[in-house]
C-alpha positions in Angstrom: 95.6 48.9 -5.9 93.2 50.6 -8.8 94.2 51.3 -12.5 92.5 53.4 -15.1 92.9 52.7 -18.4 91.6 55.5 -20.9 91.7 55.2 -24.5 90.0 57.3 -27.4 88.6 55.3 -30.4 88.4 57.8 -34.0 85.5 57.7 -35.7 86.8 56.3 -39.1 89.0 53.8 -37.2 86.9 50.5 -37.9 89.0 47.9 -36.0 88.7 49.8 -32.6 90.9 49.8 -29.8 89.8 47.6 -27.4 91.8 44.7 -28.3 94.7 46.9 -27.9 93.8 49.0 -24.4 92.9 45.2 -23.4 96.0 43.7 -24.8 98.0 46.7 -22.5 96.1 46.4 -19.8 96.5 42.3 -19.3 100.7 42.9 -20.1 101.0 45.3 -17.4 98.8 43.7 -15.0 100.3 39.6 -15.0 103.8 40.6 -16.4 105.1 43.8 -15.7 108.7 44.2 -17.9 109.6 40.9 -18.3 108.9 37.9 -20.5 107.7 35.3 -18.3 104.2 33.8 -17.9 101.9 34.4 -14.5 102.2 30.4 -14.6 105.9 30.7 -14.8 106.5 33.4 -12.4 104.1 31.1 -9.6 106.4 28.2 -10.6 109.6 30.5 -9.5 107.8 31.7 -6.3 106.7 28.3 -5.3 110.3 26.9 -5.5 111.7 29.7 -3.7 109.4 29.3 -1.0 109.9 25.8 -0.7 113.5 25.6 -1.2 114.2 28.7 1.1 111.7 29.5 3.1 108.7 31.8 3.4 111.3 35.2 3.5 112.7 34.3 0.0 113.0 36.8 -2.3 113.4 36.1 -5.9 114.0 38.4 -9.3 114.6 38.0 -12.9 117.3 39.8 -14.3 118.7 39.9 -17.9 117.4 39.5 -21.1 114.1 38.3 -19.5 114.2 41.2 -17.7 113.7 43.8 -20.8 110.8 44.1 -23.1 112.7 44.5 -25.8 115.2 41.8 -26.1 114.4 38.1 -27.7 115.2 34.6 -26.3 118.0 34.3 -23.8 118.1 32.2 -20.6 116.1 32.6 -17.4 118.1 34.5 -14.8 117.0 34.0 -11.5 118.5 36.3 -8.3 117.1 34.5 -4.9 117.8 36.1 -1.7 117.4 35.1 1.7 118.1 36.2 5.2 118.6 33.0 6.7 122.0 31.0 6.7 121.6 28.2 4.4 123.5 25.4 5.4 124.7 24.3 1.9 124.2 26.9 -0.7 125.4 24.4 -3.5 122.5 21.5 -1.9 120.0 24.9 -2.2 121.4 25.9 -6.0 120.6 22.6 -7.2 117.0 22.2 -5.2 116.1 25.5 -6.9 117.3 24.7 -10.4 115.6 21.1 -10.3 112.4 22.4 -9.1 111.8 25.0 -11.4 113.3 22.8 -14.2 110.4 20.2 -13.5 107.8 22.8 -13.4 109.0 24.7 -16.4 110.7 21.9 -18.5 114.1 21.7 -20.2 114.9 25.4 -20.9 118.5 27.1 -19.9 117.9 28.5 -16.4 121.1 30.3 -14.3 120.4 30.5 -10.8 122.1 33.0 -8.2 121.8 32.5 -4.5 122.6 35.2 -1.8 122.2 34.3 1.6 123.0 36.0 5.4 126.8 34.7 5.2 127.4 35.0 1.2 130.1 38.0 0.8 129.0 41.0 -1.8 130.2 40.0 -5.3 129.6 42.2 -8.4 126.8 39.7 -10.2 124.6 40.4 -6.7 125.0 44.1 -7.4 124.0 43.6 -10.9 121.3 41.3 -10.3 119.7 43.7 -7.7 120.3 46.8 -9.8 118.7 45.5 -12.9 116.6 42.7 -11.7 112.4 42.5 -11.6 111.0 40.9 -8.5 108.8 38.5 -8.7 
């Protein structure tokens, strides 16, 4: 994918537009619509693949998915098409792996496997979440 960012700098403006355009481009490329660093995203993805397998999907929802909001915990929605033997154990493994990677912070983990019945929280997470 190629993205062209075009900025116009007017003559009397002394500071230049480069630093603002560069910051905007970096944010759009590395962190689209969420308040997580690239290292945090990679750690979460890695935990999902290690615990749930290569077909695992993960998204962040809640306040961390909205740039205009401040603070808040990290709400994560994990999905897999496989049937998990013990969902509670998988949730504990995901939470532990992410806590070890990101440090002590509030993390909420929601997990849906092939046998999990539909629930309003899953629909909210799918509708408002941003895929990692």
